[in-house]
SETIMI-402084 format. One record per residue (C-alpha): residue number from 1; residue in three letters; x, y, z. Coordinates in steps of 0.1 Angstrom, whole numbers, plus 5000, padded with zeros to 4 digits. Layout:
! residues N
PT pos code   xx   yy   zz
PT NUM  ALA    X    Y    Z
...
END
This chain:
! residues 393
PT pos code   xx   yy   zz
PT   1  UNK 2893 0274 6187
PT   2  UNK 2874 0247 6169
PT   3  UNK 2881 0211 6170
PT   4  UNK 2909 0201 6146
PT   5  UNK 2900 0190 6111
PT   6  UNK 2929 0165 6110
PT   7  UNK 2917 0130 6101
PT   8  UNK 2945 0104 6105
PT   9  UNK 2925 0078 6087
PT  10  UNK 2924 0100 6056
PT  11  UNK 2956 0119 6054
PT  12  UNK 2984 0100 6035
PT  13  UNK 3010 0086 6059
PT  14  UNK 3035 0092 6032
PT  15  UNK 3031 0129 6034
PT  16  UNK 3033 0130 6072
PT  17  UNK 3065 0108 6071
PT  18  UNK 3080 0132 6046
PT  19  UNK 3074 0160 6070
PT  20  UNK 3091 0140 6098
PT  21  UNK 3120 0133 6076
PT  22  UNK 3124 0170 6068
PT  23  UNK 3122 0181 6105
PT  24  UNK 3141 0154 6122
PT  25  UNK 3131 0164 6157
PT  26  UNK 3113 0144 6184
PT  27  UNK 3075 0145 6185
PT  28  UNK 3062 0172 6208
PT  29  UNK 3090 0197 6198
PT  30  UNK 3077 0231 6194
PT  31  UNK 3079 0244 6158
PT  32  UNK 3068 0279 6145
PT  33  UNK 3051 0275 6111
PT  34  UNK 3053 0307 6090
PT  35  UNK 3018 0309 6075
PT  36  UNK 3012 0334 6046
PT  37  UNK 2976 0322 6040
PT  38  UNK 2985 0302 6009
PT  39  UNK 2981 0264 6004
PT  40  UNK 3018 0256 6008
PT  41  UNK 3023 0272 6042
PT  42  UNK 2989 0260 6054
PT  43  UNK 2997 0224 6044
PT  44  UNK 3031 0227 6061
PT  45  UNK 3015 0236 6093
PT  46  UNK 2989 0208 6090
PT  47  UNK 3015 0181 6083
PT  48  UNK 3036 0191 6112
PT  49  UNK 3006 0191 6136
PT  50  UNK 2996 0156 6123
PT  51  UNK 3031 0144 6128
PT  52  UNK 3028 0153 6165
PT  53  UNK 3047 0185 6168
PT  54  UNK 3037 0214 6190
PT  55  UNK 3029 0238 6162
PT  56  UNK 3025 0276 6165
PT  57  UNK 3013 0295 6135
PT  58  UNK 3027 0330 6128
PT  59  UNK 3016 0353 6100
PT  60  UNK 3032 0386 6091
PT  61  UNK 3012 0417 6080
PT  62  UNK 3037 0432 6056
PT  63  UNK 3017 0460 6039
PT  64  UNK 2984 0478 6042
PT  65  UNK 2957 0452 6041
PT  66  UNK 2930 0477 6034
PT  67  UNK 2947 0486 6001
PT  68  UNK 2956 0450 5993
PT  69  UNK 2926 0430 6002
PT  70  UNK 2912 0429 5967
PT  71  UNK 2946 0420 5951
PT  72  UNK 2944 0385 5939
PT  73  UNK 2976 0364 5941
PT  74  UNK 2991 0385 5968
PT  75  UNK 3003 0374 6002
PT  76  UNK 3007 0387 6038
PT  77  UNK 2978 0411 6038
PT  78  UNK 2940 0413 6040
PT  79  UNK 2923 0382 6028
PT  80  UNK 2955 0361 6032
PT  81  UNK 2957 0370 6069
PT  82  UNK 2921 0360 6073
PT  83  UNK 2928 0327 6054
PT  84  UNK 2958 0319 6076
PT  85  UNK 2938 0326 6109
PT  86  UNK 2909 0304 6096
PT  87  UNK 2933 0276 6087
PT  88  UNK 2951 0277 6120
PT  89  UNK 2918 0274 6138
PT  90  UNK 2908 0245 6115
PT  91  UNK 2941 0227 6122
PT  92  UNK 2938 0234 6159
PT  93  UNK 2969 0254 6165
PT  94  UNK 2975 0288 6181
PT  95  UNK 2980 0316 6157
PT  96  UNK 2996 0351 6159
PT  97  UNK 2996 0380 6135
PT  98  UNK 3026 0403 6137
PT  99  UNK 3025 0438 6122
PT 100  UNK 3059 0440 6103
PT 101  UNK 3046 0468 6079
PT 102  UNK 3072 0494 6089
PT 103  UNK 3100 0468 6087
PT 104  UNK 3088 0456 6053
PT 105  UNK 3086 0491 6039
PT 106  UNK 3121 0500 6051
PT 107  UNK 3139 0468 6043
PT 108  UNK 3121 0456 6012
PT 109  UNK 3100 0483 5994
PT 110  UNK 3125 0512 6000
PT 111  UNK 3153 0490 5989
PT 112  UNK 3133 0479 5958
PT 113  UNK 3128 0515 5947
PT 114  UNK 3165 0525 5954
PT 115  UNK 3177 0496 5934
PT 116  UNK 3157 0507 5903
PT 117  UNK 3170 0542 5908
PT 118  UNK 3205 0529 5905
PT 119  UNK 3197 0513 5872
PT 120  UNK 3195 0478 5887
PT 121  UNK 3168 0450 5885
PT 122  UNK 3160 0440 5921
PT 123  UNK 3144 0409 5934
PT 124  UNK 3123 0419 5965
PT 125  UNK 3113 0384 5973
PT 126  UNK 3149 0375 5981
PT 127  UNK 3153 0407 6002
PT 128  UNK 3122 0398 6021
PT 129  UNK 3134 0362 6029
PT 130  UNK 3168 0376 6037
PT 131  UNK 3155 0402 6062
PT 132  UNK 3119 0401 6075
PT 133  UNK 3113 0364 6072
PT 134  UNK 3146 0347 6079
PT 135  UNK 3161 0372 6102
PT 136  UNK 3133 0390 6122
PT 137  UNK 3108 0362 6122
PT 138  UNK 3134 0337 6134
PT 139  UNK 3140 0358 6164
PT 140  UNK 3103 0358 6172
PT 141  UNK 3102 0319 6168
PT 142  UNK 3131 0316 6194
PT 143  UNK 3112 0339 6217
PT 144  UNK 3082 0317 6214
PT 145  UNK 3104 0287 6226
PT 146  UNK 3105 0269 6193
PT 147  UNK 3133 0246 6184
PT 148  UNK 3128 0253 6147
PT 149  UNK 3108 0273 6122
PT 150  UNK 3091 0257 6092
PT 151  UNK 3081 0274 6060
PT 152  UNK 3063 0262 6028
PT 153  UNK 3092 0269 6005
PT 154  UNK 3100 0242 5979
PT 155  UNK 3136 0235 5989
PT 156  UNK 3153 0207 6007
PT 157  UNK 3174 0208 6038
PT 158  UNK 3198 0179 6041
PT 159  UNK 3223 0171 6068
PT 160  UNK 3257 0166 6053
PT 161  UNK 3291 0156 6068
PT 162  UNK 3297 0192 6078
PT 163  UNK 3262 0201 6089
PT 164  UNK 3229 0212 6072
PT 165  UNK 3230 0219 6035
PT 166  UNK 3205 0236 6012
PT 167  UNK 3193 0217 5981
PT 168  UNK 3170 0222 5952
PT 169  UNK 3134 0208 5956
PT 170  UNK 3127 0174 5943
PT 171  UNK 3101 0189 5919
PT 172  UNK 3122 0210 5895
PT 173  UNK 3091 0230 5884
PT 174  UNK 3085 0242 5920
PT 175  UNK 3121 0248 5931
PT 176  UNK 3126 0280 5950
PT 177  UNK 3163 0276 5959
PT 178  UNK 3172 0307 5938
PT 179  UNK 3152 0329 5961
PT 180  UNK 3168 0315 5993
PT 181  UNK 3206 0318 5984
PT 182  UNK 3211 0343 6012
PT 183  UNK 3201 0318 6039
PT 184  UNK 3230 0316 6063
PT 185  UNK 3244 0285 6078
PT 186  UNK 3231 0296 6113
PT 187  UNK 3196 0301 6098
PT 188  UNK 3197 0268 6079
PT 189  UNK 3204 0250 6112
PT 190  UNK 3171 0264 6126
PT 191  UNK 3149 0263 6094
PT 192  UNK 3128 0233 6081
PT 193  UNK 3112 0229 6047
PT 194  UNK 3087 0200 6049
PT 195  UNK 3074 0204 6012
PT 196  UNK 3109 0201 5996
PT 197  UNK 3105 0165 5987
PT 198  UNK 3069 0168 5976
PT 199  UNK 3053 0176 5942
PT 200  UNK 3027 0204 5942
PT 201  UNK 2998 0181 5932
PT 202  UNK 3004 0161 5964
PT 203  UNK 3003 0193 5985
PT 204  UNK 2970 0203 5970
PT 205  UNK 2957 0168 5975
PT 206  UNK 2967 0169 6011
PT 207  UNK 2948 0202 6016
PT 208  UNK 2916 0186 6001
PT 209  UNK 2920 0156 6023
PT 210  UNK 2922 0179 6053
PT 211  UNK 2891 0198 6042
PT 212  UNK 2912 0231 6042
PT 213  UNK 2895 0260 6025
PT 214  UNK 2927 0271 6007
PT 215  UNK 2930 0238 5988
PT 216  UNK 2920 0255 5955
PT 217  UNK 2935 0289 5963
PT 218  UNK 2957 0303 5935
PT 219  UNK 2994 0305 5940
PT 220  UNK 3009 0340 5946
PT 221  UNK 3018 0359 5915
PT 222  UNK 3042 0387 5908
PT 223  UNK 3054 0411 5936
PT 224  UNK 3029 0412 5965
PT 225  UNK 3031 0450 5970
PT 226  UNK 3030 0460 5934
PT 227  UNK 2994 0467 5921
PT 228  UNK 2985 0450 5889
PT 229  UNK 3022 0441 5881
PT 230  UNK 3030 0479 5874
PT 231  UNK 3062 0483 5895
PT 232  UNK 3066 0519 5882
PT 233  UNK 3036 0529 5902
PT 234  UNK 3054 0521 5934
PT 235  UNK 3087 0537 5923
PT 236  UNK 3072 0569 5910
PT 237  UNK 3055 0574 5943
PT 238  UNK 3086 0567 5964
PT 239  UNK 3113 0580 5940
PT 240  UNK 3098 0604 5916
PT 241  UNK 3133 0614 5904
PT 242  UNK 3134 0581 5886
PT 243  UNK 3109 0594 5861
PT 244  UNK 3132 0622 5849
PT 245  UNK 3138 0620 5811
PT 246  UNK 3171 0612 5795
PT 247  UNK 3188 0600 5764
PT 248  UNK 3187 0566 5747
PT 249  UNK 3222 0562 5735
PT 250  UNK 3237 0536 5712
PT 251  UNK 3268 0517 5722
PT 252  UNK 3287 0536 5694
PT 253  UNK 3277 0569 5711
PT 254  UNK 3248 0580 5689
PT 255  UNK 3219 0595 5706
PT 256  UNK 3188 0578 5692
PT 257  UNK 3160 0593 5712
PT 258  UNK 3147 0602 5746
PT 259  UNK 3132 0581 5775
PT 260  UNK 3109 0590 5804
PT 261  UNK 3130 0576 5832
PT 262  UNK 3157 0550 5838
PT 263  UNK 3134 0531 5862
PT 264  UNK 3112 0520 5832
PT 265  UNK 3140 0498 5817
PT 266  UNK 3158 0466 5825
PT 267  UNK 3187 0448 5809
PT 268  UNK 3177 0428 5779
PT 269  UNK 3146 0448 5773
PT 270  UNK 3137 0452 5736
PT 271  UNK 3101 0464 5735
PT 272  UNK 3092 0500 5744
PT 273  UNK 3124 0517 5733
PT 274  UNK 3107 0536 5704
PT 275  UNK 3138 0539 5684
PT 276  UNK 3147 0523 5651
PT 277  UNK 3180 0519 5633
PT 278  UNK 3171 0489 5611
PT 279  UNK 3183 0461 5634
PT 280  UNK 3167 0450 5666
PT 281  UNK 3181 0469 5696
PT 282  UNK 3182 0458 5733
PT 283  UNK 3190 0476 5765
PT 284  UNK 3225 0465 5773
PT 285  UNK 3234 0490 5801
PT 286  UNK 3217 0517 5823
PT 287  UNK 3239 0546 5833
PT 288  UNK 3216 0560 5861
PT 289  UNK 3240 0589 5870
PT 290  UNK 3238 0603 5835
PT 291  UNK 3203 0592 5829
PT 292  UNK 3214 0572 5799
PT 293  UNK 3197 0540 5787
PT 294  UNK 3224 0523 5765
PT 295  UNK 3212 0501 5737
PT 296  UNK 3229 0478 5712
PT 297  UNK 3226 0445 5693
PT 298  UNK 3217 0413 5709
PT 299  UNK 3253 0401 5710
PT 300  UNK 3262 0430 5732
PT 301  UNK 3242 0413 5760
PT 302  UNK 3268 0386 5762
PT 303  UNK 3287 0386 5795
PT 304  UNK 3319 0368 5802
PT 305  UNK 3323 0377 5839
PT 306  UNK 3304 0394 5867
PT 307  UNK 3312 0408 5902
PT 308  UNK 3293 0402 5933
PT 309  UNK 3282 0421 5964
PT 310  UNK 3265 0410 5996
PT 311  UNK 3277 0375 5992
PT 312  UNK 3266 0345 6013
PT 313  UNK 3285 0312 6014
PT 314  UNK 3272 0279 6027
PT 315  UNK 3295 0256 6008
PT 316  UNK 3326 0239 6021
PT 317  UNK 3353 0261 6036
PT 318  UNK 3351 0291 6059
PT 319  UNK 3341 0318 6033
PT 320  UNK 3335 0326 5996
PT 321  UNK 3369 0343 5996
PT 322  UNK 3385 0308 6002
PT 323  UNK 3366 0295 5973
PT 324  UNK 3376 0324 5952
PT 325  UNK 3413 0318 5960
PT 326  UNK 3408 0282 5949
PT 327  UNK 3390 0294 5918
PT 328  UNK 3363 0268 5926
PT 329  UNK 3342 0256 5897
PT 330  UNK 3306 0263 5902
PT 331  UNK 3272 0261 5884
PT 332  UNK 3259 0297 5881
PT 333  UNK 3223 0308 5878
PT 334  UNK 3217 0344 5870
PT 335  UNK 3179 0344 5866
PT 336  UNK 3153 0323 5884
PT 337  UNK 3139 0310 5850
PT 338  UNK 3173 0298 5837
PT 339  UNK 3192 0266 5844
PT 340  UNK 3227 0270 5859
PT 341  UNK 3257 0272 5836
PT 342  UNK 3293 0264 5843
PT 343  UNK 3317 0289 5855
PT 344  UNK 3344 0294 5882
PT 345  UNK 3348 0317 5911
PT 346  UNK 3376 0344 5909
PT 347  UNK 3384 0380 5915
PT 348  UNK 3364 0403 5890
PT 349  UNK 3369 0440 5893
PT 350  UNK 3384 0437 5927
PT 351  UNK 3355 0417 5942
PT 352  UNK 3344 0381 5943
PT 353  UNK 3329 0372 5910
PT 354  UNK 3322 0346 5883
PT 355  UNK 3340 0340 5851
PT 356  UNK 3317 0320 5828
PT 357  UNK 3329 0290 5808
PT 358  UNK 3309 0304 5778
PT 359  UNK 3294 0339 5776
PT 360  UNK 3260 0343 5793
PT 361  UNK 3233 0366 5780
PT 362  UNK 3213 0393 5797
PT 363  UNK 3231 0395 5831
PT 364  UNK 3216 0424 5850
PT 365  UNK 3231 0442 5881
PT 366  UNK 3207 0438 5911
PT 367  UNK 3197 0404 5901
PT 368  UNK 3209 0373 5922
PT 369  UNK 3236 0351 5911
PT 370  UNK 3232 0317 5928
PT 371  UNK 3259 0291 5930
PT 372  UNK 3254 0253 5929
PT 373  UNK 3280 0226 5932
PT 374  UNK 3289 0209 5899
PT 375  UNK 3297 0176 5918
PT 376  UNK 3261 0177 5932
PT 377  UNK 3239 0199 5910
PT 378  UNK 3211 0201 5936
PT 379  UNK 3233 0217 5963
PT 380  UNK 3233 0255 5968
PT 381  UNK 3267 0269 5977
PT 382  UNK 3255 0305 5982
PT 383  UNK 3257 0334 5959
PT 384  UNK 3254 0372 5959
PT 385  UNK 3238 0401 5942
PT 386  UNK 3253 0411 5908
PT 387  UNK 3273 0442 5912
PT 388  UNK 3287 0447 5877
PT 389  UNK 3293 0429 5845
PT 390  UNK 3323 0424 5821
PT 391  UNK 3309 0424 5785
PT 392  UNK 3321 0397 5761
PT 393  UNK 3345 0412 5735
END
């Protein structure tokens, strides 16, 4: 291991202090830093080491690095593992690489393919955080004797009157709270997010000050295990039955044409339908059992309520069922690129769900529905995966 590159006379004291504020543990405490090889996780490890913590870097190999080494903007394979190892050596901390490829394939990639086969639109990054990273890796961190695990996610962990709370990042452009809604209260007690209060430019500036090689490395793009962004390549290999042809059906029952597999369509899609009736048509429902892609006008995308599955609750009260009984008002986010809209919790089609204050467009089963507190719009209350929708009449 080389001598650490950390230079206390150069690194901003403000960034180190922000890391201490996020961690709130005594100096010398052992912390496992999850290092993906990118600039965010690397700076996280560096700031914690500079703040006086006993940092251990851990990197997960999640899929075949031989096939992925040339894929730009990926993570957790090939070049990224090399970058994480090099960064840990430069910072002066021990570093371990764990082969989680089989777990990742079973818990994330297989689930991704099955979800598309059911006519859903999955978010594998959430599933990865929910299983491999925030469940399995936390167990490793405890085995290493760490009092906490830190990641480079842009979210904030704040201690409220009833314990740790999850909040949106200070920089709205970098906020990743949508992808972490499934974080449980127990996990939140152990996790730390040192970058949550920082803007991205400050993080890259810190990497430059530290002389870290990843300072100019591009951010991860798209889904890490999907080559060139073509998700159908993965699904066709794992679930070839998803490419079986079927009918494109109008809401009024007319058969308008044929398609080459339900896995090639998502709710709200307009392009690639290859049917024409004069007015623009959108995918409004996917009936995977009958292999029907159902299309209709844009107003047919409006949803007045949705039901949830695999819910997680980190708000006040014992469970989401308590909040449902109270019909708790919530701010609801159904896509990562949209701002939350007002709704209330209730029973929808026999399950916990959301009734929107005004109809929401393009709500897709399989996507995440993340809940925030109207009285504090930064606080994450939890959420779930969208199981079904009730169309606006």
